[in-house]
C-alpha positions as CSV (number, residue, x, y, z in Angstrom):
1,M,25.3,12.1,-28.0
2,P,24.7,12.8,-24.3
3,E,24.9,9.1,-23.3
4,K,28.5,9.0,-24.5
5,L,29.5,11.9,-22.2
6,N,31.1,11.3,-18.8
7,E,29.4,12.9,-15.8
8,N,31.6,16.0,-15.9
9,Q,31.0,16.5,-19.6
10,L,27.3,16.0,-19.1
11,V,27.1,18.6,-16.4
12,K,29.0,21.1,-18.6
13,A,26.8,20.4,-21.6
14,C,23.7,21.0,-19.4
15,L,25.2,24.2,-18.1
16,D,25.8,25.3,-21.7
17,G,22.1,24.9,-22.4
18,D,22.3,21.7,-24.4
19,S,18.7,20.5,-24.3
20,K,19.6,16.9,-25.4
21,A,22.0,16.7,-22.4
22,Q,19.4,18.1,-20.1
23,K,16.8,15.7,-21.4
24,F,19.2,12.7,-21.0
25,L,20.0,13.7,-17.4
26,F,16.3,14.0,-16.6
27,E,15.4,10.7,-18.3
28,S,18.3,8.8,-16.8
29,L,17.4,9.8,-13.2
30,G,13.7,10.7,-13.4
31,K,12.3,7.4,-12.1
32,K,14.7,7.3,-9.2
33,M,13.9,10.8,-8.2
34,M,10.2,10.2,-8.6
35,A,10.6,7.3,-6.1
36,V,12.2,9.8,-3.7
37,C,9.3,12.2,-4.1
38,M,6.8,9.5,-3.6
39,R,8.2,8.8,-0.1
40,Y,7.5,12.4,0.9
41,A,4.2,13.1,-0.9
42,R,0.7,12.2,0.1
43,N,-0.2,11.1,-3.4
44,R,1.2,10.7,-6.9
45,Q,0.1,14.2,-8.0
46,E,1.9,15.8,-5.1
47,A,5.0,13.7,-5.9
48,E,4.9,14.8,-9.5
49,D,4.7,18.5,-8.4
50,M,7.6,17.9,-6.0
51,L,9.6,16.3,-8.8
52,Q,8.9,19.1,-11.2
53,D,9.9,21.7,-8.6
54,G,13.0,19.7,-7.8
55,W,14.2,19.4,-11.4
56,V,13.7,23.1,-11.9
57,R,16.0,23.7,-8.9
58,V,18.5,21.1,-10.2
59,F,18.8,22.9,-13.5
60,T,18.8,26.4,-12.0
61,Q,21.4,25.4,-9.4
62,L,23.5,23.1,-11.5
63,H,26.3,25.7,-11.6
64,T,26.8,25.1,-7.8
65,F,27.6,21.4,-8.3
66,S,31.2,21.1,-7.2
67,F,32.2,17.9,-8.9
68,Q,33.3,16.6,-5.5
69,G,30.9,13.6,-5.4
70,P,28.4,11.8,-7.6
71,L,26.0,13.9,-9.5
72,E,23.2,11.6,-8.6
73,A,23.7,12.2,-4.9
74,W,23.8,15.9,-5.4
75,I,20.5,15.8,-7.5
76,R,18.9,13.6,-4.8
77,R,19.7,16.1,-2.1
78,V,18.3,18.9,-4.3
79,I,15.1,16.9,-4.9
80,V,14.7,16.1,-1.2
81,N,15.3,19.7,-0.2
82,S,12.7,20.8,-2.8
83,A,10.2,18.2,-1.5
84,L,10.8,19.5,2.1
85,R,10.1,23.0,1.0
86,R,6.9,22.0,-0.7
87,I,5.7,20.1,2.4
88,G,6.3,23.1,4.6
89,K,9.0,23.3,7.1
90,K,6.7,23.6,10.1
91,S,3.8,21.3,9.1
92,Y,5.0,18.4,11.3
93,Q,4.8,20.5,14.5
94,N,1.0,20.8,14.3
95,E,0.4,17.0,14.1
96,S,-0.8,15.2,17.1
97,I,-1.4,11.5,17.0
98,G,-2.4,9.6,20.1
99,I,0.0,6.7,20.3
100,P,0.5,5.0,23.6
101,D,4.1,4.9,24.8
102,H,3.8,1.3,25.8
103,M,3.6,-0.1,22.3
104,D,6.1,-2.9,22.9
105,T,4.2,-5.7,21.3
106,P,6.7,-7.6,19.2
107,I,6.1,-7.9,15.5
108,S,6.5,-11.4,14.2
109,E,9.4,-12.0,11.9
110,T,7.1,-13.4,9.3
111,A,5.1,-10.2,9.2
112,I,8.2,-8.2,8.4
113,S,9.8,-10.7,6.0
114,N,6.5,-11.1,4.1
115,L,6.2,-7.4,3.4
116,R,6.9,-6.3,-0.1
117,E,8.7,-3.1,-0.8
118,E,5.5,-1.6,-2.2
119,E,3.5,-2.6,0.9
120,L,6.1,-1.0,3.2
121,L,6.1,2.2,1.2
122,N,2.3,2.3,1.4
123,Y,2.5,1.9,5.2
124,I,5.1,4.6,5.4
125,N,2.9,6.8,3.3
126,M,0.1,6.4,6.0
127,L,2.2,8.2,8.5
128,P,1.5,11.9,9.2
129,V,3.7,14.3,7.1
130,G,6.1,15.1,10.0
131,Y,6.6,11.5,11.0
132,K,7.0,10.4,7.4
133,T,9.4,13.2,6.6
134,V,11.7,12.5,9.6
135,F,11.5,8.7,9.0
136,N,12.4,9.1,5.4
137,L,15.3,11.5,6.1
138,Y,16.8,9.4,8.9
139,V,16.0,5.8,7.9
140,I,16.0,5.9,4.1
141,E,18.2,8.9,3.2
142,G,20.6,8.4,6.0
143,Y,20.7,11.9,7.4
144,S,21.7,12.5,11.1
145,H,19.3,14.1,13.6
146,R,21.6,17.2,13.5
147,E,21.2,17.4,9.7
148,I,17.5,16.8,9.9
149,S,17.1,19.5,12.6
150,E,18.9,22.0,10.3
151,M,16.8,21.0,7.3
152,L,13.5,21.2,9.1
153,E,14.6,24.1,11.4
154,C,13.7,22.2,14.5
155,G,15.6,20.8,17.5
156,E,17.5,17.5,17.4
157,S,15.2,16.3,20.1
158,T,12.2,17.1,18.0
159,S,13.7,15.0,15.2
160,R,14.4,12.1,17.5
161,S,10.9,12.3,19.0
162,Q,9.3,12.4,15.5
163,L,11.3,9.3,14.6
164,V,10.3,7.4,17.7
165,K,6.7,8.3,17.1
166,A,6.9,7.3,13.4
167,K,8.4,3.9,14.3
168,K,5.7,3.3,16.9
169,M,2.9,4.3,14.5
170,L,4.4,2.2,11.7
171,K,4.6,-0.8,14.0
172,K,0.9,-0.3,14.9
173,I,0.0,-0.1,11.2
174,I,2.0,-3.3,10.4
175,L,0.5,-5.2,13.4
176,S,-3.1,-4.2,12.5
177,N,-2.5,-5.3,8.9
178,E,-0.9,-8.6,10.1
179,K,-4.1,-9.4,12.1
180,I,-6.3,-8.6,9.0
181,A,-4.1,-11.0,6.8
182,V,-4.4,-13.9,9.3
């Protein structure tokens, strides 16, 4: 049974073509990886396509897993990279959103504390692809601007700029929804 295997044995069983082990790996991490894809996609269908592409890459590249860290972290990185490929490496450069640089209106602490995870993810999903991509990579995935610049083939300053713009736009979205809720 695949669930009785440790991580190393599970990877080896998958590499040997054991379909039960492959299915177990997919089912045990599928929901988490779908959540990752949802952060980068515009809609569920696009996220499902990203997820499928990502798992194909996981299973075709599993032989490169070095057993040096957790398998889940390696799979997450493959899924993120696959999602980025699907988005298109240069799509963010063509986005232009007019956000004033003087958006220093404070957000009330109640607005932030009252946000549910689902609401916050919906707000993040409203961001343009480039902003959302850099925001997710930096804030949620924890990559540095250097790593993001390498992944997206852009300058570190572009990554920083996209993050600043993403935060400003997210703030504007939260503020406008806070006013509606009042």
